[in-house]
C-alpha positions as CSV (number, residue, x, y, z in Angstrom):
1,X,56.9,-31.6,-41.0
2,X,58.0,-32.5,-37.5
3,X,56.0,-34.7,-35.4
4,X,54.1,-33.0,-32.6
5,X,55.7,-33.9,-29.1
6,X,53.4,-34.6,-26.1
7,X,55.5,-34.1,-22.8
8,X,54.0,-35.7,-19.6
9,X,55.0,-34.6,-16.0
10,X,55.4,-37.0,-13.4
11,X,56.6,-36.6,-9.8
12,X,55.6,-36.4,-6.2
13,X,52.8,-34.0,-5.0
14,X,53.9,-30.5,-4.4
15,X,57.3,-30.6,-6.4
16,X,56.2,-27.8,-8.6
17,X,55.1,-29.6,-11.7
18,X,52.1,-27.2,-12.5
19,X,54.1,-24.2,-11.4
20,X,56.9,-25.4,-14.0
21,X,54.4,-25.7,-16.9
22,X,53.0,-22.2,-16.0
23,X,56.6,-20.7,-16.2
24,X,57.4,-22.3,-19.3
25,X,53.9,-21.6,-21.1
26,X,52.2,-18.9,-19.3
27,X,49.3,-21.4,-19.0
28,X,47.9,-22.7,-15.7
29,X,47.2,-26.4,-16.4
30,X,45.0,-26.5,-13.2
31,X,41.5,-26.5,-14.7
32,X,39.3,-27.3,-11.8
33,X,37.9,-25.0,-9.1
34,X,38.7,-27.6,-6.6
35,X,42.3,-27.9,-7.9
36,X,42.7,-24.2,-7.3
37,X,41.4,-24.2,-3.8
38,X,43.5,-27.1,-2.8
39,X,46.5,-26.1,-4.5
40,X,47.2,-29.3,-6.3
41,X,46.3,-31.1,-9.5
42,X,43.5,-33.6,-9.2
43,X,42.8,-34.4,-13.1
44,X,44.8,-34.0,-15.8
45,X,45.6,-30.5,-17.2
46,X,46.9,-29.4,-20.4
47,X,49.1,-26.5,-21.9
48,X,51.0,-25.8,-25.1
49,X,54.5,-24.6,-25.5
50,X,54.0,-23.9,-29.2
51,X,51.9,-25.6,-32.1
52,X,54.2,-28.9,-32.0
53,X,54.5,-29.2,-28.2
54,X,52.1,-29.9,-25.5
55,X,52.3,-30.6,-21.9
56,X,49.9,-33.1,-19.9
57,X,50.3,-32.2,-16.1
58,X,49.3,-35.0,-14.0
59,X,48.3,-35.4,-10.4
60,X,51.1,-36.3,-8.0
61,X,48.8,-37.2,-4.9
62,X,48.7,-41.0,-4.4
63,X,44.8,-40.7,-4.2
64,X,45.1,-39.6,-8.0
65,X,47.3,-42.0,-9.5
66,X,44.7,-43.3,-11.8
67,X,44.6,-39.9,-13.5
68,X,48.4,-39.8,-13.7
69,X,48.2,-43.1,-15.7
70,X,45.5,-41.5,-17.9
71,X,48.0,-38.7,-18.8
72,X,50.9,-41.0,-19.0
73,X,49.1,-43.3,-21.4
74,X,49.3,-41.0,-24.4
75,X,52.7,-39.2,-23.9
76,X,56.0,-39.7,-25.6
77,X,58.3,-37.9,-23.5
78,X,58.5,-38.2,-19.7
79,X,59.5,-35.1,-17.7
80,X,60.5,-36.4,-14.1
81,X,60.1,-33.5,-11.8
82,X,61.9,-33.6,-8.3
83,X,61.9,-31.0,-5.7
84,X,65.5,-30.1,-4.6
85,X,64.4,-29.8,-0.8
86,X,62.6,-33.3,-0.8
87,X,64.6,-35.3,-3.3
88,X,63.0,-38.6,-4.5
89,X,59.7,-39.2,-2.7
90,X,57.1,-42.2,-2.8
91,X,55.1,-40.8,-5.8
92,X,58.1,-40.0,-7.7
93,X,59.1,-43.7,-7.6
94,X,55.4,-44.9,-8.5
95,X,55.4,-42.4,-11.1
96,X,58.8,-43.3,-12.7
97,X,57.7,-47.1,-12.8
98,X,54.3,-46.1,-14.5
99,X,56.5,-44.3,-17.1
100,X,58.6,-47.2,-17.6
101,X,55.6,-49.6,-17.7
102,X,53.9,-47.7,-20.5
103,X,57.1,-47.8,-22.4
104,X,57.8,-44.0,-22.5
105,X,61.2,-44.1,-24.4
106,X,62.7,-40.7,-23.9
107,X,62.5,-38.1,-21.2
108,X,64.2,-35.1,-19.2
109,X,64.8,-34.7,-15.5
110,X,63.9,-31.3,-13.7
111,X,65.1,-30.4,-10.1
112,X,62.7,-27.8,-9.0
113,X,62.8,-25.4,-6.1
114,X,66.5,-24.9,-6.1
115,X,66.3,-21.7,-4.5
116,X,65.4,-23.5,-1.5
117,X,68.7,-25.4,-0.9
118,X,72.3,-25.0,-1.0
119,X,74.8,-26.1,-3.8
120,X,76.1,-29.0,-1.8
121,X,72.7,-30.5,-1.1
122,X,71.6,-29.8,-4.6
123,X,74.8,-32.0,-5.8
124,X,73.7,-34.8,-3.5
125,X,70.2,-34.7,-4.8
126,X,71.4,-34.8,-8.6
127,X,73.8,-37.8,-7.9
128,X,70.9,-39.6,-5.9
129,X,68.5,-39.1,-9.0
130,X,71.3,-40.2,-11.3
131,X,71.4,-43.5,-9.1
132,X,67.9,-43.9,-9.1
133,X,67.4,-43.8,-13.0
134,X,70.3,-45.9,-13.8
135,X,69.5,-48.6,-16.4
136,X,66.3,-47.1,-17.6
137,X,65.0,-44.8,-20.4
138,X,66.3,-41.7,-18.2
139,X,69.7,-42.9,-17.7
140,X,71.2,-40.6,-20.2
141,X,68.6,-38.1,-20.0
142,X,69.2,-34.2,-20.0
143,X,68.9,-32.8,-16.3
144,X,68.1,-29.2,-15.6
145,X,68.0,-27.3,-12.2
146,X,65.4,-24.7,-12.2
147,X,63.6,-22.3,-9.9
148,X,60.0,-20.7,-10.5
149,X,60.8,-18.1,-7.9
150,X,64.2,-16.4,-9.6
151,X,63.6,-18.0,-13.1
152,X,66.9,-19.7,-13.3
153,X,67.1,-22.5,-15.6
154,X,63.8,-22.0,-17.1
155,X,65.1,-20.4,-20.2
156,X,67.5,-23.3,-20.8
157,X,65.0,-25.8,-20.3
158,X,62.5,-24.1,-22.7
159,X,65.3,-23.8,-25.3
160,X,65.8,-27.7,-25.1
161,X,62.2,-28.7,-25.1
162,X,61.7,-26.4,-28.2
163,X,64.2,-28.8,-30.0
164,X,62.2,-32.0,-29.2
165,X,60.2,-32.0,-32.6
166,X,63.4,-31.8,-34.6
167,X,64.9,-34.7,-32.8
168,X,61.6,-36.6,-33.5
169,X,61.4,-35.8,-37.2
170,X,60.7,-38.6,-39.4
171,X,58.4,-40.2,-36.8
172,X,55.2,-39.5,-38.5
173,X,52.0,-41.6,-37.6
174,X,50.0,-40.1,-40.2
175,X,50.0,-43.2,-42.2
176,X,48.7,-45.2,-39.1
177,X,45.1,-45.8,-38.4
178,X,43.4,-43.0,-36.4
179,X,42.9,-43.5,-32.8
180,X,41.9,-41.2,-29.9
181,X,41.4,-42.5,-26.4
182,X,38.8,-40.2,-24.8
183,X,40.0,-38.5,-21.6
184,X,37.0,-35.9,-21.2
185,X,33.4,-35.6,-22.6
186,X,30.9,-32.8,-22.5
187,X,28.3,-31.1,-24.2
188,X,28.8,-27.6,-25.4
189,X,25.8,-25.3,-26.1
190,X,25.3,-24.9,-29.8
191,X,27.7,-27.8,-30.6
192,X,26.5,-31.0,-28.9
193,X,28.8,-33.7,-27.8
194,X,32.6,-32.9,-27.6
195,X,35.2,-35.7,-26.7
196,X,38.8,-34.5,-26.1
197,X,42.0,-36.8,-26.1
198,X,45.3,-37.1,-27.8
199,X,45.6,-38.5,-31.4
200,X,47.8,-41.4,-30.9
201,X,47.6,-42.5,-34.4
202,X,46.6,-41.4,-37.9
203,X,44.4,-38.3,-38.9
204,X,40.7,-37.4,-38.6
205,X,39.0,-34.8,-40.8
206,X,35.8,-33.0,-40.5
207,X,33.1,-35.0,-42.2
208,X,34.7,-38.4,-41.3
209,X,32.7,-41.0,-39.8
210,X,35.0,-42.7,-37.0
211,X,33.8,-45.5,-34.7
212,X,33.2,-45.2,-30.8
213,X,34.5,-48.1,-29.1
214,X,33.5,-50.3,-27.4
215,X,29.9,-49.1,-28.2
216,X,30.6,-49.8,-32.0
217,X,28.6,-46.7,-32.8
218,X,29.8,-45.0,-35.9
219,X,29.7,-41.1,-35.5
220,X,30.2,-38.0,-37.6
221,X,32.9,-35.6,-37.0
222,X,31.3,-31.9,-37.1
223,X,34.5,-30.0,-35.9
224,X,37.8,-30.1,-34.5
225,X,39.7,-27.8,-32.3
226,X,43.4,-28.2,-31.4
227,X,45.8,-25.5,-29.6
228,X,42.7,-23.4,-29.2
229,X,42.1,-23.3,-33.1
230,X,39.2,-24.7,-35.4
231,X,40.9,-26.9,-37.7
232,X,39.6,-29.2,-40.8
233,X,42.0,-32.1,-39.7
234,X,44.2,-33.3,-37.0
235,X,46.9,-35.9,-36.8
236,X,48.9,-38.0,-34.4
237,X,50.6,-36.4,-31.5
238,X,48.1,-33.6,-31.2
239,X,45.6,-32.8,-28.3
240,X,42.1,-32.6,-30.0
241,X,38.6,-31.6,-29.0
242,X,36.3,-33.3,-31.5
243,X,32.6,-32.4,-31.9
244,X,30.8,-35.4,-32.9
245,X,27.4,-36.3,-34.0
246,X,25.2,-39.1,-33.7
247,X,25.4,-39.9,-29.9
248,X,24.6,-38.4,-26.6
249,X,27.6,-37.3,-24.4
250,X,25.9,-39.2,-21.5
251,X,26.5,-42.3,-23.3
252,X,30.2,-41.8,-23.5
253,X,32.8,-42.3,-20.7
254,X,36.5,-41.7,-20.3
255,X,38.3,-44.6,-21.6
256,X,36.3,-45.4,-24.7
257,X,38.1,-44.8,-28.2
258,X,37.3,-43.0,-31.3
259,X,39.0,-44.7,-34.2
260,X,39.1,-45.9,-37.9
261,X,36.1,-48.4,-38.2
262,X,36.8,-51.9,-38.4
263,X,40.4,-52.2,-37.4
264,X,40.2,-52.0,-33.5
265,X,38.7,-54.9,-31.4
266,X,36.8,-54.9,-28.2
267,X,36.5,-57.7,-25.6
268,X,36.1,-58.9,-22.2
269,X,39.1,-61.4,-22.2
270,X,42.6,-60.2,-23.1
271,X,45.7,-62.2,-23.4
272,X,48.5,-60.2,-21.9
273,X,52.4,-60.3,-21.1
274,X,52.4,-59.1,-17.3
275,X,55.6,-58.1,-15.2
276,X,55.4,-57.3,-11.7
277,X,57.6,-54.5,-10.0
278,X,60.7,-55.7,-7.9
279,X,59.0,-54.1,-5.0
280,X,55.6,-55.2,-5.3
281,X,54.0,-58.3,-3.4
282,X,53.4,-61.6,-5.0
283,X,50.2,-61.4,-7.4
284,X,48.1,-64.5,-6.9
285,X,46.0,-66.5,-9.6
286,X,42.5,-64.8,-9.9
287,X,43.3,-61.7,-7.9
288,X,41.3,-58.7,-8.6
289,X,43.1,-55.5,-9.9
290,X,42.6,-52.2,-11.2
291,X,43.8,-52.0,-14.8
292,X,44.8,-48.8,-16.3
293,X,44.5,-49.0,-20.0
294,X,44.7,-46.0,-22.2
295,X,42.6,-43.3,-20.5
296,X,40.3,-45.8,-18.5
297,X,40.4,-47.6,-15.2
298,X,38.7,-51.1,-15.1
299,X,38.6,-53.9,-12.8
300,X,39.7,-57.2,-13.7
301,X,40.7,-60.6,-12.5
302,X,44.1,-62.0,-13.3
303,X,44.4,-65.5,-14.7
304,X,48.1,-66.6,-14.9
305,X,49.2,-69.3,-17.3
306,X,51.2,-72.2,-16.0
307,X,51.5,-70.8,-12.3
308,X,49.5,-70.0,-9.0
309,X,51.2,-66.7,-8.4
310,X,53.5,-64.2,-9.9
311,X,56.7,-63.3,-7.8
312,X,58.2,-59.8,-7.7
313,X,60.4,-58.8,-10.7
314,X,59.0,-61.9,-12.6
315,X,56.9,-61.7,-15.8
316,X,54.6,-64.2,-17.5
317,X,51.7,-64.7,-19.9
318,X,48.2,-64.6,-18.6
319,X,44.9,-63.1,-19.2
320,X,42.5,-60.3,-17.9
321,X,38.9,-61.0,-17.4
322,X,37.0,-57.7,-17.4
323,X,33.5,-57.1,-16.1
324,X,32.5,-55.5,-19.7
325,X,34.0,-55.1,-23.0
326,X,36.8,-52.5,-23.6
327,X,38.7,-51.3,-26.6
328,X,42.5,-51.8,-27.1
329,X,45.2,-52.2,-29.7
330,X,47.6,-54.9,-30.2
331,X,50.7,-54.3,-28.1
332,X,49.0,-51.5,-26.1
333,X,50.7,-50.9,-22.6
334,X,49.0,-51.1,-19.4
335,X,49.4,-50.6,-15.8
336,X,47.8,-52.6,-12.9
337,X,47.4,-51.7,-9.3
338,X,45.9,-53.5,-6.4
339,X,42.3,-53.2,-5.8
340,X,43.0,-52.3,-1.9
341,X,45.3,-50.8,-1.0
342,X,45.9,-48.9,-4.4
343,X,49.3,-49.4,-5.1
344,X,50.9,-49.8,-8.5
345,X,52.3,-53.4,-8.7
346,X,53.2,-53.9,-12.4
347,X,52.1,-53.7,-15.8
348,X,52.4,-55.0,-19.4
349,X,51.5,-55.5,-23.0
350,X,48.3,-56.4,-24.8
351,X,48.8,-59.4,-27.0
352,X,45.3,-60.4,-28.0
353,X,42.1,-58.0,-27.4
354,X,39.3,-60.4,-28.1
355,X,41.0,-63.6,-26.7
356,X,39.5,-67.1,-26.1
357,X,39.9,-68.2,-22.5
358,X,43.0,-70.2,-21.6
359,X,43.2,-72.8,-19.1
360,X,45.9,-72.4,-16.3
361,X,47.8,-75.4,-18.0
362,X,47.7,-73.8,-21.6
363,X,51.4,-73.6,-21.4
364,X,52.1,-74.2,-25.0
365,X,49.7,-71.7,-26.2
366,X,51.1,-69.2,-23.8
367,X,54.6,-69.8,-25.3
368,X,53.2,-69.3,-28.8
369,X,51.9,-66.0,-27.7
370,X,55.3,-64.9,-26.2
371,X,56.5,-65.0,-29.7
372,X,54.3,-61.9,-30.5
373,X,56.0,-59.5,-28.2
374,X,59.3,-58.5,-29.9
375,X,59.1,-59.2,-33.3
376,X,58.9,-56.3,-36.0
377,X,55.8,-56.1,-38.0
378,X,56.9,-58.0,-41.0
379,X,58.3,-60.9,-39.1
380,X,55.3,-60.8,-37.0
381,X,52.9,-61.4,-39.8
382,X,55.1,-64.4,-40.9
383,X,55.2,-65.8,-37.4
384,X,51.5,-65.5,-36.9
385,X,50.7,-67.2,-40.1
386,X,53.2,-70.1,-39.3
387,X,51.8,-70.5,-35.7
388,X,48.2,-70.6,-36.8
389,X,48.8,-73.0,-39.8
390,X,46.8,-74.4,-41.4
391,X,44.3,-71.5,-40.9
392,X,44.1,-68.9,-43.7
393,X,44.0,-65.1,-43.0
394,X,42.9,-62.1,-45.2
395,X,44.6,-58.8,-45.4
396,X,41.7,-57.4,-43.2
397,X,42.2,-60.2,-40.8
398,X,45.7,-59.4,-40.2
399,X,45.1,-55.6,-40.2
400,X,42.4,-55.9,-37.5
401,X,44.4,-58.6,-35.5
402,X,47.4,-56.4,-35.1
403,X,45.7,-52.9,-35.3
404,X,47.7,-52.4,-38.6
405,X,47.0,-50.1,-41.6
406,X,45.9,-52.1,-44.5
407,X,48.5,-50.6,-46.8
408,X,51.2,-51.5,-44.5
409,X,49.9,-55.1,-44.2
410,X,49.7,-55.3,-48.0
411,X,53.1,-54.2,-48.4
412,X,54.5,-56.9,-46.1
413,X,52.3,-59.7,-47.6
414,X,53.5,-58.6,-51.0
415,X,57.2,-58.7,-49.8
416,X,56.8,-62.2,-48.2
417,X,55.1,-63.5,-51.2
418,X,57.7,-62.5,-53.5
419,X,60.4,-64.2,-51.1
420,X,58.1,-67.2,-51.2
421,X,58.0,-67.3,-47.5
422,X,54.3,-67.2,-47.5
423,X,51.6,-68.1,-50.4
424,X,48.6,-66.3,-51.6
425,X,45.4,-68.3,-51.9
426,X,43.0,-66.2,-53.7
427,X,42.2,-63.6,-51.0
428,X,43.9,-65.6,-48.1
429,X,47.5,-66.2,-46.9
430,X,49.4,-68.8,-45.4
431,X,53.3,-69.8,-44.9
432,X,55.0,-71.8,-47.5
433,X,57.1,-74.5,-45.8
434,X,54.3,-76.6,-44.2
435,X,52.0,-76.1,-47.1
436,X,54.6,-78.2,-49.2
437,X,54.7,-81.0,-46.4
438,X,50.6,-80.9,-46.6
439,X,51.0,-81.5,-50.4
440,X,52.9,-84.7,-49.6
441,X,50.8,-85.9,-47.0
442,X,47.5,-85.9,-49.2
443,X,48.6,-88.9,-51.4
444,X,49.5,-90.7,-48.5
445,X,46.0,-90.2,-46.8
446,X,44.4,-91.2,-50.2
447,X,46.3,-94.4,-50.1
448,X,45.4,-95.2,-46.9
449,X,41.7,-94.5,-47.7
450,X,41.9,-96.9,-50.8
451,X,43.4,-99.4,-48.8
452,X,40.4,-99.6,-46.4
453,X,37.8,-98.8,-49.2
454,X,39.0,-100.5,-52.1
455,X,35.6,-100.4,-53.8
456,X,35.3,-96.6,-53.3
457,X,36.0,-94.3,-56.1
458,X,37.6,-91.8,-54.2
459,X,37.5,-89.8,-51.0
460,X,34.8,-87.2,-50.6
461,X,36.3,-83.7,-50.3
462,X,34.7,-82.8,-47.2
463,X,36.0,-86.1,-45.6
464,X,39.5,-85.2,-46.7
465,X,39.1,-81.7,-45.2
466,X,38.1,-83.1,-42.0
467,X,40.8,-85.8,-42.0
468,X,43.4,-83.1,-42.5
469,X,41.6,-80.3,-40.4
470,X,42.0,-77.8,-43.2
471,X,39.7,-75.2,-44.8
472,X,37.7,-75.8,-48.0
473,X,40.0,-72.9,-49.6
474,X,43.1,-74.5,-48.6
475,X,41.9,-77.8,-49.6
476,X,40.8,-76.6,-53.0
477,X,44.3,-74.9,-53.6
478,X,46.2,-78.2,-52.9
479,X,44.0,-80.5,-54.8
480,X,44.4,-78.3,-58.0
481,X,48.1,-78.1,-57.5
482,X,48.3,-81.8,-57.1
483,X,46.2,-82.6,-59.9
484,X,48.1,-80.4,-62.2
485,X,51.1,-82.5,-61.4
486,X,49.2,-85.7,-62.1
487,X,49.6,-86.9,-58.6
488,X,45.8,-87.1,-57.8
489,X,42.8,-87.5,-60.0
490,X,39.4,-85.5,-59.5
491,X,35.8,-86.8,-60.1
492,X,33.3,-84.4,-59.0
493,X,33.4,-84.6,-55.3
494,X,35.7,-87.5,-55.1
495,X,39.3,-87.3,-54.8
496,X,41.7,-90.5,-55.6
497,X,45.3,-91.3,-56.0
498,X,46.3,-91.1,-59.7
499,X,47.1,-94.8,-60.0
500,X,44.2,-96.0,-58.4
501,X,41.6,-98.3,-60.1
502,X,38.7,-100.4,-58.5
503,X,39.5,-104.1,-59.5
504,X,36.5,-106.7,-58.4
505,X,37.5,-110.1,-57.6
506,X,35.4,-113.0,-59.1
507,X,33.5,-113.5,-55.7
508,X,32.6,-109.8,-55.5
509,X,31.4,-109.7,-59.1
510,X,29.1,-112.7,-58.3
511,X,27.8,-111.1,-55.2
512,X,27.2,-108.0,-57.1
513,X,25.3,-110.2,-59.7
514,X,23.3,-111.7,-57.0
515,X,22.0,-108.6,-55.5
516,X,21.1,-107.0,-58.8
517,X,19.3,-109.8,-60.0
518,X,17.0,-110.0,-56.8
519,X,16.1,-106.3,-57.0
520,X,15.3,-106.6,-60.7
521,X,13.1,-109.5,-60.0
522,X,11.5,-107.7,-57.0
523,X,10.4,-104.8,-59.1
524,X,8.7,-102.4,-57.0
525,X,8.4,-104.9,-54.1
526,X,12.2,-105.7,-53.7
527,X,13.5,-107.8,-51.1
528,X,15.4,-106.6,-48.1
529,X,19.2,-106.5,-48.9
530,X,20.9,-107.8,-45.6
531,X,24.2,-109.3,-44.8
532,X,22.6,-112.4,-43.6
533,X,20.7,-113.2,-46.7
534,X,23.2,-112.2,-49.4
535,X,26.7,-111.9,-47.9
536,X,27.9,-115.5,-47.6
537,X,31.5,-115.7,-46.8
538,X,31.9,-111.9,-46.9
539,X,32.1,-109.8,-43.6
540,X,29.7,-107.0,-42.7
541,X,32.2,-104.3,-43.6
542,X,33.0,-105.8,-47.0
543,X,29.3,-106.4,-47.6
544,X,28.5,-102.7,-46.9
545,X,31.5,-101.7,-49.2
546,X,29.7,-103.7,-52.0
547,X,26.5,-101.8,-51.2
548,X,28.3,-98.5,-51.3
549,X,29.9,-99.4,-54.9
550,X,26.7,-100.3,-56.1
551,X,25.2,-96.9,-55.0
552,X,28.2,-95.0,-56.2
553,X,28.0,-96.7,-59.7
554,X,24.1,-96.0,-59.7
555,X,23.2,-99.4,-60.3
556,X,20.8,-99.0,-57.2
557,X,19.2,-96.5,-55.4
558,X,18.7,-96.3,-51.6
559,X,15.2,-94.9,-51.0
560,X,15.0,-95.0,-47.3
561,X,17.1,-97.0,-44.4
562,X,17.3,-100.8,-45.6
563,X,15.0,-99.9,-48.7
564,X,17.0,-100.4,-52.0
565,X,15.6,-100.6,-55.5
566,X,17.3,-101.2,-59.0
567,X,17.8,-98.4,-61.2
568,X,16.4,-100.0,-64.1
569,X,13.2,-100.5,-61.9
570,X,13.0,-96.8,-61.4
571,X,13.6,-96.1,-65.0
572,X,10.8,-98.4,-65.9
573,X,8.5,-96.6,-63.4
574,X,9.4,-93.1,-64.5
575,X,8.2,-94.1,-68.0
576,X,4.9,-95.5,-66.6
577,X,4.2,-92.6,-64.5
578,X,4.8,-89.8,-67.2
579,X,2.4,-91.9,-69.6
580,X,-0.3,-92.0,-67.0
581,X,-0.1,-88.3,-65.8
582,X,0.1,-87.0,-69.6
583,X,-3.4,-88.6,-69.9
584,X,-4.7,-87.7,-66.5
585,X,-2.7,-84.6,-65.4
586,X,-2.9,-85.2,-61.7
587,X,-3.1,-88.5,-59.6
588,X,-3.1,-89.5,-55.8
589,X,-0.9,-92.1,-54.2
590,X,-3.4,-94.7,-54.6
591,X,-3.6,-94.0,-58.4
592,X,0.0,-94.2,-58.9
593,X,0.5,-97.2,-56.8
594,X,-1.7,-99.0,-59.0
595,X,0.4,-97.8,-62.0
596,X,3.5,-99.2,-60.3
597,X,1.8,-102.4,-59.1
598,X,3.2,-101.9,-55.5
599,X,2.2,-101.3,-51.9
600,X,1.8,-98.1,-50.2
601,X,5.0,-99.1,-48.1
602,X,7.1,-98.8,-51.4
603,X,4.7,-96.3,-53.5
604,X,5.5,-93.3,-50.9
605,X,9.3,-93.3,-51.0
606,X,9.3,-94.1,-54.7
607,X,7.0,-91.1,-55.6
608,X,9.0,-89.0,-53.1
609,X,12.2,-89.8,-54.9
610,X,10.6,-89.0,-58.3
611,X,9.7,-85.5,-56.7
612,X,13.2,-85.0,-55.7
613,X,14.4,-85.9,-59.1
614,X,11.9,-83.3,-60.6
615,X,9.8,-85.7,-62.4
616,X,6.6,-84.8,-60.3
617,X,5.5,-82.3,-58.0
618,X,3.0,-82.4,-55.0
619,X,-0.2,-80.5,-54.7
620,X,-1.7,-81.5,-51.5
621,X,-2.2,-85.2,-51.8
622,X,-2.1,-85.3,-55.5
623,X,0.9,-85.1,-58.0
624,X,1.3,-83.8,-61.6
625,X,4.2,-83.8,-64.2
626,X,6.8,-80.9,-63.9
């Protein structure tokens, strides 16, 4: 099935765009009484050549350029209309630049009102037009000379336009995510809320529950109309009026987006690629501009990265800071106009929708983002994973980041995994090459740790995660791979080099024996174990390593700060308390203190330890056996 074609007119006021569409389709696209009275298109109008070809007629007057951008944002074929008696005019140039900025890739040129001029003049106008569009998407476009008065050229133009769907066969977007930028909203009696727009991706059916963004409201599709017919479904390329349930029309405005839930983001800060038109004035850092994105117009500040201003004809990475969140897709095109006077000054591409703020000096981050612009989808995923290593991403993360259907993301991930370009880690993905380097780094980190902590049985996993700045999932994957190769050994939460063994010197063994003897002798009134009293010639660091070793090997227990007790003492106390409570069921701290032959200072932390170990439980100020 041929893909529907949406043709958008562009051109100066009163150059005959609406009249041309009426002659081609028999439909007057001027839909407002005000438009009829003033004789010009104010808002966007629509007409259909057949079920596969629709026209969007956009206004030519400079006061209504924002509506022109609304119409042009969803078209795939531009029809540049120029009156023979006027030639190229100011809004002709502005409309042409807008089509180029919005990445319209094909078009047709139509010279209207040919009945008003003679042949020689017409040849000059055509030559001027060809020179004007040189180097653009219209350079090799078909050119037609027409007159609505005598009908010349109309039939030939219509025949050409009727062949456009055949030329675009195979460009179906039905596999894409559904998205419809709203350009009108109203309430219809007996139906309720209706939104209209052009489906720019995917398909929606009656009964579906798309999401309205940026409101993040899921609504139900009650009915669909397209080309004046009620339908069960509508797909990409078609104009549609969609009757939705679950929201009042007063909560919806032009620029909002109806879309597949979960795959399109909204944000107040967007990272962008921005270019300034050659004829525009320089754009200063933090300037307030009007942003035309999708079918909406928004005020935003421009934050340029690495520069104070952007000169005419130049391009750079920057950010748009909006007053409120709005929805966009990855690589959506936009146009910017000055706040005042309202002149088109440039446009660009959305690279990040819900971005973190960048500083003016964040040049390296900007250079990284530049790589997202031109790559195809497959290379894009690989590039993104590499640029963000060692972060891990799921299929859903990537689909949402790049506004891409999950099935397509899955295909790319499978292909890249087979090529061993990327690695699957459970439900996550990352790139292969730096992962191998990270595997080599872990034994080095462990060896450094063992050198500094010779009495520790190994590095704790969280500490190793923090040292390498990687996620737990990636850590577990790497440790499993290294352990299977015998390069490391895992003991609970500890990680050690495969050949590491704790080796105590004679002096260390003597110090350990001295500390243990003092704690055993002290029972439940043990002495304070301090560096000054026990360490001798050992430094504070070495002494603390001995204490850590005793704790790790469970020879002693730390009850509180500077309160250490021998494990054998606690084992003896456990037996005493069990015997006492088996006879008396419940006991107070004072009673258990007497059982342990200790002071309240030690009894409380000891009893709290037994609670944590599950020997006893508290009930008010009394304890019983678990």
